[in-house]
C-alpha positions as CSV (number, residue, x, y, z in Angstrom):
1,M,141.6,-50.7,-12.7
2,L,144.6,-50.4,-15.0
3,V,147.5,-48.2,-14.1
4,S,150.2,-47.6,-16.7
5,N,153.5,-45.9,-16.2
6,S,155.4,-46.7,-19.4
7,T,155.4,-48.8,-22.5
8,G,156.3,-52.5,-22.6
9,G,156.9,-54.7,-19.6
10,S,154.7,-57.0,-17.6
11,T,151.5,-56.6,-15.6
12,V,151.4,-56.9,-11.8
13,T,147.9,-57.7,-10.6
14,V,147.3,-56.7,-7.0
15,T,144.4,-58.0,-4.9
16,A,143.8,-56.4,-1.5
17,T,141.8,-58.7,0.9
18,N,140.2,-58.3,4.4
19,L,139.1,-54.7,4.1
20,R,136.8,-54.0,7.0
21,S,134.4,-51.8,5.0
22,D,133.6,-50.4,1.6
23,E,134.0,-46.8,2.8
24,G,136.6,-44.6,1.1
25,V,139.3,-45.7,-1.2
26,V,142.4,-47.9,-1.3
27,R,145.6,-46.1,-2.2
28,A,148.6,-48.1,-3.4
29,C,152.0,-47.4,-4.7
30,M,154.8,-49.6,-6.1
31,T,158.4,-48.5,-6.2
32,T,161.9,-49.7,-6.8
33,N,163.4,-47.0,-4.7
34,P,164.0,-48.0,-1.0
35,K,164.4,-44.4,0.0
36,R,160.9,-43.6,-1.3
37,F,159.1,-46.6,0.3
38,P,156.4,-46.7,1.6
39,K,155.0,-43.4,0.4
40,C,156.6,-43.2,-3.1
41,R,156.5,-39.4,-3.0
42,G,158.9,-37.8,-5.4
43,D,159.5,-41.0,-7.3
44,A,158.7,-40.3,-10.9
45,N,159.2,-44.0,-11.7
46,S,156.8,-45.3,-9.2
47,Y,153.4,-46.7,-10.0
48,S,150.3,-45.6,-8.1
49,A,146.6,-46.4,-8.0
50,V,143.5,-45.2,-6.1
51,V,140.4,-47.5,-6.3
52,P,137.0,-47.5,-4.5
53,A,137.1,-49.7,-1.4
54,G,135.2,-53.0,-1.1
55,T,135.6,-56.2,0.8
56,T,138.2,-57.2,-1.8
57,V,139.7,-54.9,-4.5
58,T,141.9,-55.7,-7.5
59,F,143.9,-53.4,-9.7
60,R,146.7,-53.8,-12.2
61,F,150.0,-52.0,-12.7
62,K,150.7,-52.4,-16.4
63,N,153.9,-52.0,-18.4
64,V,156.1,-52.6,-15.4
65,K,159.8,-52.7,-16.2
66,P,161.8,-55.6,-14.7
67,G,163.2,-54.8,-11.3
68,R,162.9,-55.2,-7.5
69,Y,159.7,-53.6,-6.3
70,A,157.7,-53.1,-3.0
71,I,154.0,-52.2,-2.7
72,A,152.4,-50.2,0.1
73,M,148.6,-49.8,0.5
74,L,146.3,-47.7,2.6
75,H,142.6,-48.2,3.2
76,D,141.8,-44.4,3.3
77,E,138.3,-44.8,4.8
78,N,137.6,-41.1,4.9
79,D,139.3,-40.4,1.6
80,N,141.3,-37.5,2.9
81,G,144.5,-38.5,1.2
82,K,146.6,-39.4,4.3
83,A,147.0,-42.2,6.9
84,D,145.1,-41.0,9.9
85,R,146.7,-41.9,13.3
86,A,145.6,-42.1,16.9
87,L,147.9,-40.9,19.7
88,M,150.3,-39.6,17.0
89,M,151.5,-43.0,15.9
90,M,148.9,-45.8,15.8
91,P,147.2,-46.1,12.4
92,K,143.5,-45.7,12.5
93,E,143.1,-47.0,9.0
94,G,144.0,-50.2,7.3
95,Y,147.4,-50.8,5.7
96,G,149.2,-53.6,3.8
97,F,152.5,-54.4,2.2
98,S,153.7,-56.8,-0.5
99,R,155.0,-60.1,0.8
100,D,152.8,-59.5,3.9
101,A,155.7,-57.5,5.4
102,K,155.1,-57.0,9.1
103,V,154.8,-53.6,10.8
104,R,157.1,-53.2,13.9
105,M,157.2,-49.7,15.4
106,G,156.7,-48.2,12.0
107,P,156.4,-49.4,8.4
108,P,158.5,-52.3,7.2
109,K,161.8,-51.7,5.4
110,F,161.8,-52.0,1.6
111,K,163.8,-55.2,1.8
112,A,161.0,-56.9,3.8
113,A,158.4,-56.1,1.2
114,A,160.5,-56.4,-2.0
115,F,159.8,-58.9,-4.8
116,D,161.2,-59.3,-8.2
117,V,159.3,-58.5,-11.4
118,G,160.6,-60.0,-14.6
119,T,159.0,-60.3,-18.1
120,A,156.1,-62.5,-17.0
121,D,152.9,-61.2,-15.6
122,Q,152.4,-61.9,-11.9
123,A,149.9,-61.5,-9.1
124,Q,150.3,-60.3,-5.5
125,T,147.7,-60.7,-2.7
126,I,148.0,-58.3,0.2
127,K,146.0,-58.7,3.4
128,M,144.8,-55.4,4.9
129,R,145.5,-55.0,8.6
130,Y,144.0,-52.8,11.2
131,M,145.3,-51.8,14.6
132,L,142.2,-49.9,15.8
């Protein structure tokens, strides 16, 4: 799937691996704004994608301007548009972040997931993780 946010720039190809099922969709967002990470809500300059789930899924953010970005992904197995939780805090669905940033008592900070995008195309592989 191709996702375009502007004209010019490079392509960031993202592959999500280790999905536990092909149910639902994978939701992803990529932002340069640390205050909007990991949800990207309200960030007009972010890139987002929704693709059908599978064991492995690949999508492309096209026309990405150079900058420092972080990617957050959710395997929304019931396709309800949100991250479902058990006991008010543990994720019931899969998640993943660029640079394989670790989750510790909440999502990682932007800095832990951030990577640089220049003028050359690049690829990111993100391993989906599940707590339950």
